[in-house]
PDB file of N, CA, C and O in Angstrom:
ATOM      1  N   MET A   1     -19.007  15.569 -10.988  1.00  0.00           N
ATOM      2  CA  MET A   1     -18.972  14.820  -9.659  1.00  0.00           C
ATOM      3  C   MET A   1     -18.757  15.823  -8.651  1.00  0.00           C
ATOM      4  O   MET A   1     -17.972  16.742  -8.886  1.00  0.00           O
ATOM      5  N   SER A   2     -19.391  15.745  -7.512  1.00  0.00           N
ATOM      6  CA  SER A   2     -19.241  16.651  -6.368  1.00  0.00           C
ATOM      7  C   SER A   2     -17.918  16.350  -5.617  1.00  0.00           C
ATOM      8  O   SER A   2     -17.443  15.215  -5.596  1.00  0.00           O
ATOM      9  N   GLU A   3     -17.390  17.320  -5.052  1.00  0.00           N
ATOM     10  CA  GLU A   3     -16.289  17.081  -4.176  1.00  0.00           C
ATOM     11  C   GLU A   3     -16.844  16.885  -2.780  1.00  0.00           C
ATOM     12  O   GLU A   3     -17.527  17.763  -2.254  1.00  0.00           O
ATOM     13  N   ILE A   4     -16.547  15.703  -2.155  1.00  0.00           N
ATOM     14  CA  ILE A   4     -17.192  15.348  -0.848  1.00  0.00           C
ATOM     15  C   ILE A   4     -16.037  15.082   0.045  1.00  0.00           C
ATOM     16  O   ILE A   4     -15.175  14.275  -0.304  1.00  0.00           O
ATOM     17  N   ILE A   5     -15.963  15.754   1.248  1.00  0.00           N
ATOM     18  CA  ILE A   5     -14.942  15.690   2.104  1.00  0.00           C
ATOM     19  C   ILE A   5     -15.550  15.363   3.585  1.00  0.00           C
ATOM     20  O   ILE A   5     -16.406  16.141   4.006  1.00  0.00           O
ATOM     21  N   LEU A   6     -15.195  14.366   4.320  1.00  0.00           N
ATOM     22  CA  LEU A   6     -15.560  14.013   5.634  1.00  0.00           C
ATOM     23  C   LEU A   6     -14.373  14.355   6.586  1.00  0.00           C
ATOM     24  O   LEU A   6     -13.294  13.764   6.564  1.00  0.00           O
ATOM     25  N   PHE A   7     -14.697  15.376   7.423  1.00  0.00           N
ATOM     26  CA  PHE A   7     -13.607  15.836   8.425  1.00  0.00           C
ATOM     27  C   PHE A   7     -13.944  15.080   9.758  1.00  0.00           C
ATOM     28  O   PHE A   7     -15.047  15.077  10.303  1.00  0.00           O
ATOM     29  N   THR A   8     -12.857  14.466  10.174  1.00  0.00           N
ATOM     30  CA  THR A   8     -13.045  13.695  11.479  1.00  0.00           C
ATOM     31  C   THR A   8     -11.986  14.077  12.418  1.00  0.00           C
ATOM     32  O   THR A   8     -11.098  14.860  12.081  1.00  0.00           O
ATOM     33  N   LYS A   9     -12.050  13.537  13.612  1.00  0.00           N
ATOM     34  CA  LYS A   9     -10.987  13.746  14.612  1.00  0.00           C
ATOM     35  C   LYS A   9     -10.654  12.412  15.346  1.00  0.00           C
ATOM     36  O   LYS A   9     -11.466  11.490  15.420  1.00  0.00           O
ATOM     37  N   ASN A  10      -9.462  12.375  15.859  1.00  0.00           N
ATOM     38  CA  ASN A  10      -9.143  11.192  16.708  1.00  0.00           C
ATOM     39  C   ASN A  10     -10.074  11.014  17.907  1.00  0.00           C
ATOM     40  O   ASN A  10     -10.668  11.971  18.404  1.00  0.00           O
ATOM     41  N   ASN A  11     -10.175   9.851  18.323  1.00  0.00           N
ATOM     42  CA  ASN A  11     -11.070   9.510  19.553  1.00  0.00           C
ATOM     43  C   ASN A  11     -12.364  10.275  19.549  1.00  0.00           C
ATOM     44  O   ASN A  11     -12.735  10.925  20.526  1.00  0.00           O
ATOM     45  N   CYS A  12     -13.080  10.178  18.364  1.00  0.00           N
ATOM     46  CA  CYS A  12     -14.403  10.852  18.292  1.00  0.00           C
ATOM     47  C   CYS A  12     -15.442   9.685  17.848  1.00  0.00           C
ATOM     48  O   CYS A  12     -15.446   9.173  16.728  1.00  0.00           O
ATOM     49  N   SER A  13     -16.239   9.381  18.809  1.00  0.00           N
ATOM     50  CA  SER A  13     -17.117   8.366  18.663  1.00  0.00           C
ATOM     51  C   SER A  13     -18.217   8.491  17.523  1.00  0.00           C
ATOM     52  O   SER A  13     -18.660   7.528  16.897  1.00  0.00           O
ATOM     53  N   LYS A  14     -18.588   9.795  17.345  1.00  0.00           N
ATOM     54  CA  LYS A  14     -19.555  10.029  16.276  1.00  0.00           C
ATOM     55  C   LYS A  14     -18.885  10.029  15.031  1.00  0.00           C
ATOM     56  O   LYS A  14     -19.522   9.691  14.034  1.00  0.00           O
ATOM     57  N   CYS A  15     -17.554  10.394  14.925  1.00  0.00           N
ATOM     58  CA  CYS A  15     -16.826  10.167  13.583  1.00  0.00           C
ATOM     59  C   CYS A  15     -16.669   8.659  13.185  1.00  0.00           C
ATOM     60  O   CYS A  15     -16.787   8.240  12.033  1.00  0.00           O
ATOM     61  N   GLU A  16     -16.390   7.904  14.284  1.00  0.00           N
ATOM     62  CA  GLU A  16     -16.247   6.433  13.944  1.00  0.00           C
ATOM     63  C   GLU A  16     -17.550   5.898  13.545  1.00  0.00           C
ATOM     64  O   GLU A  16     -17.576   5.076  12.630  1.00  0.00           O
ATOM     65  N   HIS A  17     -18.765   6.308  14.188  1.00  0.00           N
ATOM     66  CA  HIS A  17     -19.942   5.865  13.885  1.00  0.00           C
ATOM     67  C   HIS A  17     -20.307   6.185  12.378  1.00  0.00           C
ATOM     68  O   HIS A  17     -20.727   5.312  11.618  1.00  0.00           O
ATOM     69  N   VAL A  18     -20.134   7.368  12.042  1.00  0.00           N
ATOM     70  CA  VAL A  18     -20.412   7.835  10.655  1.00  0.00           C
ATOM     71  C   VAL A  18     -19.590   6.976   9.680  1.00  0.00           C
ATOM     72  O   VAL A  18     -20.144   6.423   8.729  1.00  0.00           O
ATOM     73  N   LYS A  19     -18.315   6.865   9.903  1.00  0.00           N
ATOM     74  CA  LYS A  19     -17.423   6.080   8.992  1.00  0.00           C
ATOM     75  C   LYS A  19     -17.853   4.615   8.874  1.00  0.00           C
ATOM     76  O   LYS A  19     -17.720   4.041   7.794  1.00  0.00           O
ATOM     77  N   SER A  20     -18.362   3.987   9.938  1.00  0.00           N
ATOM     78  CA  SER A  20     -18.876   2.771   9.835  1.00  0.00           C
ATOM     79  C   SER A  20     -20.088   2.582   9.197  1.00  0.00           C
ATOM     80  O   SER A  20     -20.356   1.471   8.739  1.00  0.00           O
ATOM     81  N   LYS A  21     -20.924   3.588   9.092  1.00  0.00           N
ATOM     82  CA  LYS A  21     -22.292   3.483   8.499  1.00  0.00           C
ATOM     83  C   LYS A  21     -22.332   4.087   7.015  1.00  0.00           C
ATOM     84  O   LYS A  21     -23.294   3.854   6.284  1.00  0.00           O
ATOM     85  N   MET A  22     -21.330   4.814   6.630  1.00  0.00           N
ATOM     86  CA  MET A  22     -21.494   5.413   5.347  1.00  0.00           C
ATOM     87  C   MET A  22     -21.510   4.462   4.212  1.00  0.00           C
ATOM     88  O   MET A  22     -20.949   3.369   4.299  1.00  0.00           O
ATOM     89  N   PRO A  23     -22.160   4.863   3.115  1.00  0.00           N
ATOM     90  CA  PRO A  23     -22.315   3.990   1.907  1.00  0.00           C
ATOM     91  C   PRO A  23     -20.868   3.569   1.341  1.00  0.00           C
ATOM     92  O   PRO A  23     -19.960   4.390   1.210  1.00  0.00           O
ATOM     93  N   LYS A  24     -20.758   2.328   1.047  1.00  0.00           N
ATOM     94  CA  LYS A  24     -19.539   1.791   0.555  1.00  0.00           C
ATOM     95  C   LYS A  24     -19.159   2.369  -0.759  1.00  0.00           C
ATOM     96  O   LYS A  24     -17.973   2.605  -0.988  1.00  0.00           O
ATOM     97  N   ASP A  25     -20.097   2.618  -1.651  1.00  0.00           N
ATOM     98  CA  ASP A  25     -19.924   2.998  -2.972  1.00  0.00           C
ATOM     99  C   ASP A  25     -19.753   4.564  -3.148  1.00  0.00           C
ATOM    100  O   ASP A  25     -19.560   5.033  -4.270  1.00  0.00           O
ATOM    101  N   LEU A  26     -19.824   5.320  -2.086  1.00  0.00           N
ATOM    102  CA  LEU A  26     -19.760   6.764  -2.174  1.00  0.00           C
ATOM    103  C   LEU A  26     -18.224   7.189  -2.156  1.00  0.00           C
ATOM    104  O   LEU A  26     -17.439   6.834  -1.277  1.00  0.00           O
ATOM    105  N   LYS A  27     -17.903   7.984  -3.225  1.00  0.00           N
ATOM    106  CA  LYS A  27     -16.482   8.377  -3.287  1.00  0.00           C
ATOM    107  C   LYS A  27     -16.265   9.642  -2.510  1.00  0.00           C
ATOM    108  O   LYS A  27     -16.834  10.679  -2.850  1.00  0.00           O
ATOM    109  N   LEU A  28     -15.457   9.587  -1.475  1.00  0.00           N
ATOM    110  CA  LEU A  28     -15.210  10.787  -0.700  1.00  0.00           C
ATOM    111  C   LEU A  28     -13.807  10.764  -0.093  1.00  0.00           C
ATOM    112  O   LEU A  28     -13.147   9.725  -0.063  1.00  0.00           O
ATOM    113  N   ARG A  29     -13.388  11.862   0.360  1.00  0.00           N
ATOM    114  CA  ARG A  29     -12.035  11.957   0.956  1.00  0.00           C
ATOM    115  C   ARG A  29     -12.287  12.148   2.447  1.00  0.00           C
ATOM    116  O   ARG A  29     -13.058  13.027   2.834  1.00  0.00           O
ATOM    117  N   ILE A  30     -11.616  11.296   3.331  1.00  0.00           N
ATOM    118  CA  ILE A  30     -11.604  11.535   4.766  1.00  0.00           C
ATOM    119  C   ILE A  30     -10.463  12.177   5.202  1.00  0.00           C
ATOM    120  O   ILE A  30      -9.350  11.719   4.943  1.00  0.00           O
ATOM    121  N   VAL A  31     -10.647  13.354   5.938  1.00  0.00           N
ATOM    122  CA  VAL A  31      -9.590  14.181   6.351  1.00  0.00           C
ATOM    123  C   VAL A  31      -9.615  14.212   7.949  1.00  0.00           C
ATOM    124  O   VAL A  31     -10.659  14.487   8.540  1.00  0.00           O
ATOM    125  N   ASN A  32      -8.467  13.931   8.604  1.00  0.00           N
ATOM    126  CA  ASN A  32      -8.324  13.944   9.983  1.00  0.00           C
ATOM    127  C   ASN A  32      -7.835  15.277  10.366  1.00  0.00           C
ATOM    128  O   ASN A  32      -6.692  15.657  10.114  1.00  0.00           O
ATOM    129  N   ALA A  33      -8.784  16.033  11.026  1.00  0.00           N
ATOM    130  CA  ALA A  33      -8.419  17.420  11.564  1.00  0.00           C
ATOM    131  C   ALA A  33      -7.380  17.463  12.666  1.00  0.00           C
ATOM    132  O   ALA A  33      -6.801  18.511  12.955  1.00  0.00           O
ATOM    133  N   ASP A  34      -7.157  16.331  13.267  1.00  0.00           N
ATOM    134  CA  ASP A  34      -6.021  16.260  14.318  1.00  0.00           C
ATOM    135  C   ASP A  34      -4.668  16.192  13.749  1.00  0.00           C
ATOM    136  O   ASP A  34      -3.688  16.264  14.490  1.00  0.00           O
ATOM    137  N   GLU A  35      -4.558  16.061  12.519  1.00  0.00           N
ATOM    138  CA  GLU A  35      -3.202  16.011  11.781  1.00  0.00           C
ATOM    139  C   GLU A  35      -3.017  17.360  11.114  1.00  0.00           C
ATOM    140  O   GLU A  35      -4.005  17.992  10.739  1.00  0.00           O
ATOM    141  N   LEU A  36      -1.780  17.823  10.953  1.00  0.00           N
ATOM    142  CA  LEU A  36      -1.341  19.139  10.490  1.00  0.00           C
ATOM    143  C   LEU A  36      -2.121  19.420   9.149  1.00  0.00           C
ATOM    144  O   LEU A  36      -2.782  20.453   9.045  1.00  0.00           O
ATOM    145  N   ASP A  37      -2.048  18.529   8.150  1.00  0.00           N
ATOM    146  CA  ASP A  37      -2.627  18.839   6.809  1.00  0.00           C
ATOM    147  C   ASP A  37      -4.108  18.946   6.955  1.00  0.00           C
ATOM    148  O   ASP A  37      -4.756  19.732   6.263  1.00  0.00           O
ATOM    149  N   GLY A  38      -4.674  18.132   7.886  1.00  0.00           N
ATOM    150  CA  GLY A  38      -6.100  18.105   8.018  1.00  0.00           C
ATOM    151  C   GLY A  38      -6.575  19.375   8.697  1.00  0.00           C
ATOM    152  O   GLY A  38      -7.594  19.943   8.305  1.00  0.00           O
ATOM    153  N   LEU A  39      -5.847  19.829   9.716  1.00  0.00           N
ATOM    154  CA  LEU A  39      -6.128  21.021  10.412  1.00  0.00           C
ATOM    155  C   LEU A  39      -6.101  22.248   9.539  1.00  0.00           C
ATOM    156  O   LEU A  39      -6.918  23.160   9.670  1.00  0.00           O
ATOM    157  N   THR A  40      -5.119  22.242   8.627  1.00  0.00           N
ATOM    158  CA  THR A  40      -4.941  23.352   7.680  1.00  0.00           C
ATOM    159  C   THR A  40      -6.152  23.420   6.657  1.00  0.00           C
ATOM    160  O   THR A  40      -6.633  24.502   6.318  1.00  0.00           O
ATOM    161  N   GLU A  41      -6.601  22.244   6.200  1.00  0.00           N
ATOM    162  CA  GLU A  41      -7.783  22.177   5.373  1.00  0.00           C
ATOM    163  C   GLU A  41      -8.983  22.510   6.099  1.00  0.00           C
ATOM    164  O   GLU A  41      -9.873  23.174   5.568  1.00  0.00           O
ATOM    165  N   ALA A  42      -9.069  22.029   7.447  1.00  0.00           N
ATOM    166  CA  ALA A  42     -10.287  22.443   8.275  1.00  0.00           C
ATOM    167  C   ALA A  42     -10.314  23.971   8.434  1.00  0.00           C
ATOM    168  O   ALA A  42     -11.396  24.558   8.417  1.00  0.00           O
ATOM    169  N   ALA A  43      -9.147  24.638   8.589  1.00  0.00           N
ATOM    170  CA  ALA A  43      -9.130  26.020   8.792  1.00  0.00           C
ATOM    171  C   ALA A  43      -9.594  26.731   7.445  1.00  0.00           C
ATOM    172  O   ALA A  43     -10.219  27.789   7.520  1.00  0.00           O
ATOM    173  N   PHE A  44      -9.332  26.233   6.376  1.00  0.00           N
ATOM    174  CA  PHE A  44      -9.756  26.748   5.109  1.00  0.00           C
ATOM    175  C   PHE A  44     -11.210  26.802   4.990  1.00  0.00           C
ATOM    176  O   PHE A  44     -11.749  27.783   4.478  1.00  0.00           O
ATOM    177  N   TYR A  45     -11.940  25.713   5.473  1.00  0.00           N
ATOM    178  CA  TYR A  45     -13.390  25.572   5.550  1.00  0.00           C
ATOM    179  C   TYR A  45     -13.943  26.292   6.741  1.00  0.00           C
ATOM    180  O   TYR A  45     -15.168  26.308   6.857  1.00  0.00           O
ATOM    181  N   GLU A  46     -13.173  26.916   7.678  1.00  0.00           N
ATOM    182  CA  GLU A  46     -13.506  27.525   8.892  1.00  0.00           C
ATOM    183  C   GLU A  46     -14.456  26.657   9.754  1.00  0.00           C
ATOM    184  O   GLU A  46     -15.538  27.038  10.201  1.00  0.00           O
ATOM    185  N   ILE A  47     -13.890  25.418   9.926  1.00  0.00           N
ATOM    186  CA  ILE A  47     -14.623  24.365  10.749  1.00  0.00           C
ATOM    187  C   ILE A  47     -13.784  23.942  11.975  1.00  0.00           C
ATOM    188  O   ILE A  47     -14.221  23.014  12.655  1.00  0.00           O
ATOM    189  N   THR A  48     -12.704  24.491  12.298  1.00  0.00           N
ATOM    190  CA  THR A  48     -11.912  24.116  13.345  1.00  0.00           C
ATOM    191  C   THR A  48     -12.590  24.167  14.696  1.00  0.00           C
ATOM    192  O   THR A  48     -12.174  23.469  15.621  1.00  0.00           O
ATOM    193  N   GLU A  49     -13.542  24.914  14.819  1.00  0.00           N
ATOM    194  CA  GLU A  49     -14.188  25.191  16.102  1.00  0.00           C
ATOM    195  C   GLU A  49     -15.566  24.453  16.097  1.00  0.00           C
ATOM    196  O   GLU A  49     -16.325  24.576  17.058  1.00  0.00           O
ATOM    197  N   LYS A  50     -15.883  23.699  15.031  1.00  0.00           N
ATOM    198  CA  LYS A  50     -17.165  22.985  14.947  1.00  0.00           C
ATOM    199  C   LYS A  50     -17.073  21.564  15.683  1.00  0.00           C
ATOM    200  O   LYS A  50     -15.986  21.020  15.880  1.00  0.00           O
ATOM    201  N   ILE A  51     -18.189  21.052  16.039  1.00  0.00           N
ATOM    202  CA  ILE A  51     -18.242  19.773  16.562  1.00  0.00           C
ATOM    203  C   ILE A  51     -18.191  18.695  15.390  1.00  0.00           C
ATOM    204  O   ILE A  51     -18.965  18.746  14.435  1.00  0.00           O
ATOM    205  N   PHE A  52     -17.217  17.718  15.542  1.00  0.00           N
ATOM    206  CA  PHE A  52     -16.989  16.784  14.533  1.00  0.00           C
ATOM    207  C   PHE A  52     -17.880  15.556  14.654  1.00  0.00           C
ATOM    208  O   PHE A  52     -18.331  15.243  15.755  1.00  0.00           O
ATOM    209  N   PRO A  53     -18.154  14.840  13.541  1.00  0.00           N
ATOM    210  CA  PRO A  53     -17.618  15.035  12.182  1.00  0.00           C
ATOM    211  C   PRO A  53     -18.334  16.159  11.467  1.00  0.00           C
ATOM    212  O   PRO A  53     -19.398  16.583  11.917  1.00  0.00           O
ATOM    213  N   VAL A  54     -17.799  16.649  10.386  1.00  0.00           N
ATOM    214  CA  VAL A  54     -18.343  17.594   9.470  1.00  0.00           C
ATOM    215  C   VAL A  54     -18.177  17.210   7.970  1.00  0.00           C
ATOM    216  O   VAL A  54     -17.061  16.926   7.537  1.00  0.00           O
ATOM    217  N   LEU A  55     -19.208  17.200   7.229  1.00  0.00           N
ATOM    218  CA  LEU A  55     -19.219  16.820   5.816  1.00  0.00           C
ATOM    219  C   LEU A  55     -19.326  18.038   5.007  1.00  0.00           C
ATOM    220  O   LEU A  55     -20.202  18.879   5.211  1.00  0.00           O
ATOM    221  N   VAL A  56     -18.382  18.140   4.033  1.00  0.00           N
ATOM    222  CA  VAL A  56     -18.359  19.246   3.126  1.00  0.00           C
ATOM    223  C   VAL A  56     -18.648  18.684   1.707  1.00  0.00           C
ATOM    224  O   VAL A  56     -17.961  17.801   1.194  1.00  0.00           O
ATOM    225  N   VAL A  57     -19.706  19.258   1.124  1.00  0.00           N
ATOM    226  CA  VAL A  57     -20.185  18.801  -0.170  1.00  0.00           C
ATOM    227  C   VAL A  57     -20.062  20.024  -1.091  1.00  0.00           C
ATOM    228  O   VAL A  57     -20.825  20.968  -0.886  1.00  0.00           O
ATOM    229  N   ASP A  58     -19.187  20.085  -2.066  1.00  0.00           N
ATOM    230  CA  ASP A  58     -19.008  21.350  -2.848  1.00  0.00           C
ATOM    231  C   ASP A  58     -19.059  22.643  -2.043  1.00  0.00           C
ATOM    232  O   ASP A  58     -19.666  23.631  -2.455  1.00  0.00           O
ATOM    233  N   GLY A  59     -18.400  22.611  -0.874  1.00  0.00           N
ATOM    234  CA  GLY A  59     -18.303  23.916  -0.107  1.00  0.00           C
ATOM    235  C   GLY A  59     -19.409  24.010   0.907  1.00  0.00           C
ATOM    236  O   GLY A  59     -19.312  24.876   1.776  1.00  0.00           O
ATOM    237  N   GLU A  60     -20.362  23.277   0.889  1.00  0.00           N
ATOM    238  CA  GLU A  60     -21.588  23.365   1.758  1.00  0.00           C
ATOM    239  C   GLU A  60     -21.293  22.310   2.898  1.00  0.00           C
ATOM    240  O   GLU A  60     -20.958  21.139   2.717  1.00  0.00           O
ATOM    241  N   LEU A  61     -21.496  22.995   4.192  1.00  0.00           N
ATOM    242  CA  LEU A  61     -21.219  22.231   5.414  1.00  0.00           C
ATOM    243  C   LEU A  61     -22.474  21.418   5.839  1.00  0.00           C
ATOM    244  O   LEU A  61     -23.595  21.922   5.771  1.00  0.00           O
ATOM    245  N   VAL A  62     -22.280  20.248   6.245  1.00  0.00           N
ATOM    246  CA  VAL A  62     -23.342  19.359   6.869  1.00  0.00           C
ATOM    247  C   VAL A  62     -22.755  18.915   8.261  1.00  0.00           C
ATOM    248  O   VAL A  62     -21.694  18.306   8.393  1.00  0.00           O
ATOM    249  N   GLU A  63     -23.571  19.296   9.253  1.00  0.00           N
ATOM    250  CA  GLU A  63     -23.126  18.915  10.656  1.00  0.00           C
ATOM    251  C   GLU A  63     -23.978  17.944  11.259  1.00  0.00           C
ATOM    252  O   GLU A  63     -25.159  17.842  10.926  1.00  0.00           O
ATOM    253  N   GLY A  64     -23.426  17.197  12.164  1.00  0.00           N
ATOM    254  CA  GLY A  64     -24.279  16.192  13.040  1.00  0.00           C
ATOM    255  C   GLY A  64     -24.417  14.834  12.281  1.00  0.00           C
ATOM    256  O   GLY A  64     -24.736  14.772  11.093  1.00  0.00           O
ATOM    257  N   ALA A  65     -24.155  13.773  13.054  1.00  0.00           N
ATOM    258  CA  ALA A  65     -24.033  12.349  12.498  1.00  0.00           C
ATOM    259  C   ALA A  65     -25.244  11.998  11.614  1.00  0.00           C
ATOM    260  O   ALA A  65     -25.064  11.498  10.504  1.00  0.00           O
ATOM    261  N   ILE A  66     -26.532  12.267  12.113  1.00  0.00           N
ATOM    262  CA  ILE A  66     -27.693  11.822  11.340  1.00  0.00           C
ATOM    263  C   ILE A  66     -27.761  12.663  10.040  1.00  0.00           C
ATOM    264  O   ILE A  66     -27.827  12.085   8.955  1.00  0.00           O
ATOM    265  N   PRO A  67     -27.745  14.008  10.122  1.00  0.00           N
ATOM    266  CA  PRO A  67     -27.780  14.798   8.826  1.00  0.00           C
ATOM    267  C   PRO A  67     -26.637  14.296   7.961  1.00  0.00           C
ATOM    268  O   PRO A  67     -26.855  14.233   6.751  1.00  0.00           O
ATOM    269  N   ILE A  68     -25.535  13.956   8.390  1.00  0.00           N
ATOM    270  CA  ILE A  68     -24.342  13.586   7.492  1.00  0.00           C
ATOM    271  C   ILE A  68     -24.635  12.289   6.899  1.00  0.00           C
ATOM    272  O   ILE A  68     -24.431  12.114   5.697  1.00  0.00           O
ATOM    273  N   LEU A  69     -25.115  11.331   7.670  1.00  0.00           N
ATOM    274  CA  LEU A  69     -25.494  10.006   6.982  1.00  0.00           C
ATOM    275  C   LEU A  69     -26.609  10.178   5.948  1.00  0.00           C
ATOM    276  O   LEU A  69     -26.540   9.636   4.845  1.00  0.00           O
ATOM    277  N   ASP A  70     -27.543  10.873   6.295  1.00  0.00           N
ATOM    278  CA  ASP A  70     -28.644  11.277   5.401  1.00  0.00           C
ATOM    279  C   ASP A  70     -28.169  11.756   4.064  1.00  0.00           C
ATOM    280  O   ASP A  70     -28.536  11.258   2.999  1.00  0.00           O
ATOM    281  N   ARG A  71     -27.331  12.753   4.184  1.00  0.00           N
ATOM    282  CA  ARG A  71     -26.693  13.402   2.961  1.00  0.00           C
ATOM    283  C   ARG A  71     -25.868  12.438   2.156  1.00  0.00           C
ATOM    284  O   ARG A  71     -25.944  12.435   0.927  1.00  0.00           O
ATOM    285  N   MET A  72     -25.040  11.573   2.852  1.00  0.00           N
ATOM    286  CA  MET A  72     -24.227  10.651   2.178  1.00  0.00           C
ATOM    287  C   MET A  72     -25.122   9.566   1.459  1.00  0.00           C
ATOM    288  O   MET A  72     -24.827   9.183   0.327  1.00  0.00           O
ATOM    289  N   ASN A  73     -26.161   9.104   2.101  1.00  0.00           N
ATOM    290  CA  ASN A  73     -27.053   8.226   1.458  1.00  0.00           C
ATOM    291  C   ASN A  73     -27.685   8.682   0.253  1.00  0.00           C
ATOM    292  O   ASN A  73     -27.799   7.981  -0.753  1.00  0.00           O
ATOM    293  N   ALA A  74     -28.156  10.037   0.378  1.00  0.00           N
ATOM    294  CA  ALA A  74     -28.792  10.657  -0.874  1.00  0.00           C
ATOM    295  C   ALA A  74     -27.763  10.835  -2.031  1.00  0.00           C
ATOM    296  O   ALA A  74     -28.094  10.713  -3.211  1.00  0.00           O
ATOM    297  N   LEU A  75     -26.530  11.123  -1.639  1.00  0.00           N
ATOM    298  CA  LEU A  75     -25.443  11.420  -2.656  1.00  0.00           C
ATOM    299  C   LEU A  75     -25.090   9.971  -3.336  1.00  0.00           C
ATOM    300  O   LEU A  75     -24.725   9.901  -4.509  1.00  0.00           O
ATOM    301  N   ALA A  76     -25.217   8.930  -2.574  1.00  0.00           N
ATOM    302  CA  ALA A  76     -24.801   7.576  -2.952  1.00  0.00           C
ATOM    303  C   ALA A  76     -25.854   7.202  -3.929  1.00  0.00           C
ATOM    304  O   ALA A  76     -25.478   6.520  -4.882  1.00  0.00           O
ATOM    305  N   LYS A  77     -27.122   7.534  -3.857  1.00  0.00           N
ATOM    306  CA  LYS A  77     -28.168   7.078  -4.702  1.00  0.00           C
ATOM    307  C   LYS A  77     -28.076   7.804  -6.050  1.00  0.00           C
ATOM    308  O   LYS A  77     -28.599   7.303  -7.046  1.00  0.00           O
ATOM    309  N   LYS A  78     -27.439   8.947  -6.103  1.00  0.00           N
ATOM    310  CA  LYS A  78     -27.210   9.653  -7.256  1.00  0.00           C
ATOM    311  C   LYS A  78     -26.015   9.066  -8.150  1.00  0.00           C
ATOM    312  O   LYS A  78     -25.940   9.284  -9.359  1.00  0.00           O
ATOM    313  N   CYS A  79     -25.181   8.374  -7.502  1.00  0.00           N
ATOM    314  CA  CYS A  79     -23.962   7.728  -8.200  1.00  0.00           C
ATOM    315  C   CYS A  79     -24.348   6.618  -9.185  1.00  0.00           C
ATOM    316  O   CYS A  79     -23.474   6.018  -9.812  1.00  0.00           O
TER     317      CYS A  79
END
């Protein structure tokens, strides 16, 4: 099973949109990069300066709401 992490931030309309549209059956971890632990993990993936949300699938970054939702839907079909 892939490790899937969705990095979000507070007051991010794109982050909220992605969270509201993501497949319900997809197992992933949501990390808030505005919190200390989330910021530390975002720094590990070198995404602190990226525009959020950012999806990480087994170390691969996916940026942008539409590409993220497309990738999530493709991953959900594999489950």
